[in-house]
C-alpha positions in Angstrom: 0.0 0.0 0.0 2.9 2.4 0.7 4.1 2.2 -2.9 0.6 2.6 -4.3 0.0 5.5 -2.0 3.1 7.2 -3.2 2.1 6.7 -6.9 -1.3 8.0 -6.2 0.1 11.1 -4.4 2.5 11.8 -7.2 -0.2 11.5 -9.9 -2.5 13.9 -8.0 0.3 16.4 -7.5 1.0 16.3 -11.2 -2.6 17.2 -11.9 -2.5 20.1 -9.5 -5.2 18.7 -7.2 -6.0 20.6 -4.0 -4.3 19.4 -0.8 -7.6 18.6 0.9 -8.8 16.6 -2.2 -5.6 14.6 -2.1 -6.0 13.8 1.6 -9.6 12.7 1.0 -8.6 10.4 -1.9 -5.8 8.8 0.0 -8.2 8.4 3.0 -10.7 6.6 0.8 -8.0 4.2 -0.5 -6.9 3.4 3.1 -10.4 2.6 4.2 -10.9 0.3 1.1 -7.7 -1.5 1.9 -8.7 -2.0 5.6 -12.1 -3.3 4.5 -10.6 -6.1 2.3 -7.2 -6.4 4.1 -5.7 -6.2 0.6 -4.1 -3.6 -1.6 -6.7 -1.8 -3.7 -4.5 -2.6 -6.8 -5.4 -6.3 -6.3 -9.1 -5.8 -6.0 -11.6 -6.7 -8.8 -14.1 -4.2 -10.1 -17.0 -6.1 -8.5 -15.3 -5.9 -5.1 -14.9 -2.1 -5.3 -18.5 -1.7 -6.4 -19.6 -4.0 -3.5 -17.6 -1.8 -1.1 -19.4 1.3 -2.4 -22.8 -0.4 -1.8 -21.6 -1.2 1.7 -20.9 2.5 2.3 -24.4 3.4 1.3 -26.4 0.5 2.8 -24.5 -0.4 6.0 -22.5 2.7 6.9 -25.3 5.1 5.8 -22.8 7.6 4.4 -24.1 10.7 2.6 -24.1 10.6 -1.1 -21.5 13.3 -1.3 -19.1 11.1 0.7 -19.8 8.1 -1.6 -19.3 10.2 -4.7 -15.9 11.4 -3.4 -14.8 7.8 -2.8 -16.0 6.9 -6.3 -13.9 9.7 -7.7 -10.9 8.5 -5.8 -11.3 4.9 -7.1 -11.8 6.1 -10.7 -8.6 8.2 -10.4 -6.7 5.2 -9.1 -7.8 2.8 -11.8 -7.7 5.1 -14.7 -4.8 7.4 -14.0 -2.5 5.4 -11.7 -3.1 1.8 -12.6 -3.8 2.5 -16.3 -6.8 0.1 -16.4 -9.5 1.9 -18.4 -9.9 -1.3 -20.5 -11.1 -3.2 -17.4 -14.4 -1.5 -17.8 -14.3 -0.1 -14.4 -17.5 1.9 -13.9 -18.7 3.2 -10.6 -22.2 4.7 -10.7 -22.2 8.2 -9.3 -24.8 8.8 -6.7 -27.0 11.8 -7.3 -26.5 14.5 -4.6 -29.7 16.4 -3.8 -29.3 20.1 -4.3 -29.6 22.0 -1.0 -29.3 25.7 -0.6 -27.0 26.7 2.3 -28.1 28.9 5.1 -27.3 32.5 4.5 -26.5 34.7 7.5 -28.1 38.1 7.5 -25.9 41.2 7.8 -27.1 41.6 11.4 -26.2 38.0 12.2 -22.7 38.4 10.7 -22.2 41.5 12.9 -23.3 39.7 16.0 -21.2 36.7 15.1 -18.0 38.8 14.8 -18.8 40.8 18.0 -19.3 37.5 19.9 -15.8 36.1 19.2 -14.0 35.7 22.5 -10.6 37.0 21.4 -9.1 39.6 19.1 -7.7 36.9 17.0 -11.1 35.3 16.7 -12.8 38.5 15.7 -10.1 39.3 13.2 -10.3 35.8 11.7 -14.1 36.0 11.2 -14.0 39.5 9.9 -11.3 38.7 7.4 -13.1 35.6 6.2 -16.4 37.5 5.6 -14.9 40.7 4.3 -12.7 39.0 1.7 -15.0 36.0 0.9 -12.3 33.5 1.6 -12.5 29.7 2.0 -11.4 28.5 5.4 -8.2 26.9 3.9 -7.4 30.3 2.4 -7.9 32.4 5.5 -5.8 29.9 7.5 -3.0 30.3 4.9 -2.9 34.1 4.9 0.6 35.5 5.2 1.7 38.9 6.4 3.3 41.2 3.8 4.5 44.7 4.5 4.2 47.3 1.8 3.7 51.1 1.8 0.2 51.2 0.3 -1.5 49.6 2.1 0.8 49.0 5.1 -0.5 45.5 5.6 -1.3 43.2 2.6 -2.3 39.6 2.9 -1.6 37.0 0.2 -2.8 33.4 0.4 -0.2 30.6 0.1 -1.2 28.7 -3.0 -0.3 25.3 -1.5 -3.1 25.6 1.0 -5.6 27.2 -1.4 -8.1 25.4 -3.6 -6.7 24.4 -7.0 -3.3 25.9 -6.0 -4.5 29.4 -6.8 -3.2 32.6 -5.4 -5.8 34.7 -3.6 -5.6 38.5 -3.2 -8.3 39.3 -0.6 -10.5 42.4 -0.9 -9.1 44.8 1.7 -11.8 47.3 2.7 -10.8 50.3 4.9 -12.6 48.7 7.9 -10.8 45.4 7.4 -7.5 47.1 7.0 -8.0 49.0 10.2 -8.9 45.8 12.1 -5.8 44.1 10.6 -3.6 47.0 11.8 -5.0 46.7 15.3 -4.5 42.9 15.3 -0.9 43.2 13.9 0.1 45.8 16.6 -1.3 43.5 19.3 0.2 40.1 18.1 3.1 41.1 15.7 2.8 38.0 13.5 6.0 37.3 11.6 4.9 35.1 8.7 1.4 33.6 9.1 -1.4 36.0 9.9 -3.1 33.4 12.0 -0.7 30.9 13.5 -1.2 27.6 15.2 -1.0 27.2 19.0 2.8 26.7 18.9 3.3 29.7 16.6 5.3 27.6 14.2 2.9 27.4 11.3 -0.6 28.4 9.9 -3.7 27.9 12.0 -5.4 24.5 11.5 -8.7 24.5 9.7 -10.3 22.7 12.7 -9.2 25.6 15.0 -10.9 28.1 12.7 -14.1 26.1 12.7 -14.1 25.9 16.5 -13.7 29.7 16.7 -16.7 30.1 14.4 -18.8 27.6 16.3 -18.1 29.3 19.6 -19.0 32.7 18.3 -22.1 31.4 16.6 -23.3 29.8 19.8 -22.5 32.9 21.8 -24.4 35.0 19.3 -27.5 32.7 19.5 -27.5 31.9 15.8 -29.1 28.7 14.6 -26.5 25.9 14.5 -26.4 25.2 10.8 -23.3 25.0 8.6 -19.7 26.1 9.4 -17.4 29.0 8.7 -17.8 28.5 5.0 -21.2 30.2 5.5 -19.3 33.5 5.8 -18.1 33.1 2.2 -21.7 32.4 1.1 -22.9 35.5 3.0 -20.1 37.6 1.4 -21.3 36.7 -2.1 -25.0 37.0 -1.4 -24.7 40.3 0.4 -22.7 41.8 -2.5 -25.3 40.5 -5.0 -28.1 42.1 -2.9 -26.1 45.3 -2.9 -26.2 45.4 -6.7 -22.7 44.1 -7.5 -22.7 42.1 -10.8 -22.2 38.3 -10.9 -19.0 38.6 -13.0 -17.3 40.9 -10.4 -18.4 38.6 -7.5 -17.1 35.6 -9.4 -13.7 37.3 -9.8 -13.6 38.1 -6.1 -14.5 34.5 -5.2 -11.9 33.1 -7.6 -14.6 31.1 -9.6 -13.5 29.7 -12.9 -17.0 29.6 -14.4 -19.9 32.1 -14.1 -22.2 29.2 -13.6 -20.6 28.5 -10.2 -21.4 32.1 -9.1 -24.9 32.1 -10.5 -26.1 29.8 -7.7 -26.2 32.9 -5.5 -29.0 34.3 -7.5 -31.2 31.8 -5.6 -29.9 33.1 -2.3 -30.2 36.8 -2.8 -33.7 37.5 -1.4 -34.0 41.2 -0.7 -33.3 42.3 -4.2 -35.8 40.0 -5.7 -38.7 40.8 -3.4 -40.7 44.0 -3.6 -39.4 45.0 -7.0 -41.9 46.0 -9.6 -42.6 43.8 -12.6 -40.8 44.9 -15.8 -44.3 45.6 -17.2 -44.7 48.4 -14.7 -41.5 50.0 -16.1 -42.8 50.3 -19.6 -44.0 53.7 -20.8 -47.9 53.8 -20.8 -49.5 53.6 -24.3 -50.3 56.9 -25.8 
């Protein structure tokens, strides 16, 4: 398994897959090997399909988790083992579409104010103000320049699809970052781990969010990624166009950003019909 794991890791690196995706794929292979007590390379197609059925029927895993395992096994057989001729075909489970909970502006303000520490408040404010993924906000580095005095650039190795993210620095966020920097004096990572030797762990950022959410009395649904959804939806409600929002979010396709049309409520309610905007007949 160690040799196969290394081959799998190398193949995923060559394709530029995100670090979290690589971890998930390797984890799926490890669980498959534990189930059969054999290397996945020695398994027949029918055995892998039976394992996927086991995940759905016996372990009651969500369809999204089974889909991810399916993708991992497809990648192993087709890209690493070079066995497309084996007719390996894993049916992809259909994931029901579910719109995420969107925090209101008032809830976001309460959430940030309810953080217990200056680090927590700055972390949540930065995530929302720049629309970052949790992996991106944890990977923020401190850079010094004259205009503005503090600039933050995401380390591509921790960001999705190895992309570089330049967060949107509003005047209010910049002021908060200056206060935080004067108090903590971070050297490299804006938000460090407990030992101060590396970036903050994603689980730590999630715990900070959950603690602030509970303190603010907000319904317990979703995690810190909800701040990214709120960022996009609130911009859309404020009249910012989809293309600009997609650029800020780092989306590669406009169709990815267009989902927020279903989440922006205030702009769609109470507006007149286009018929009312027409000039009356003479």
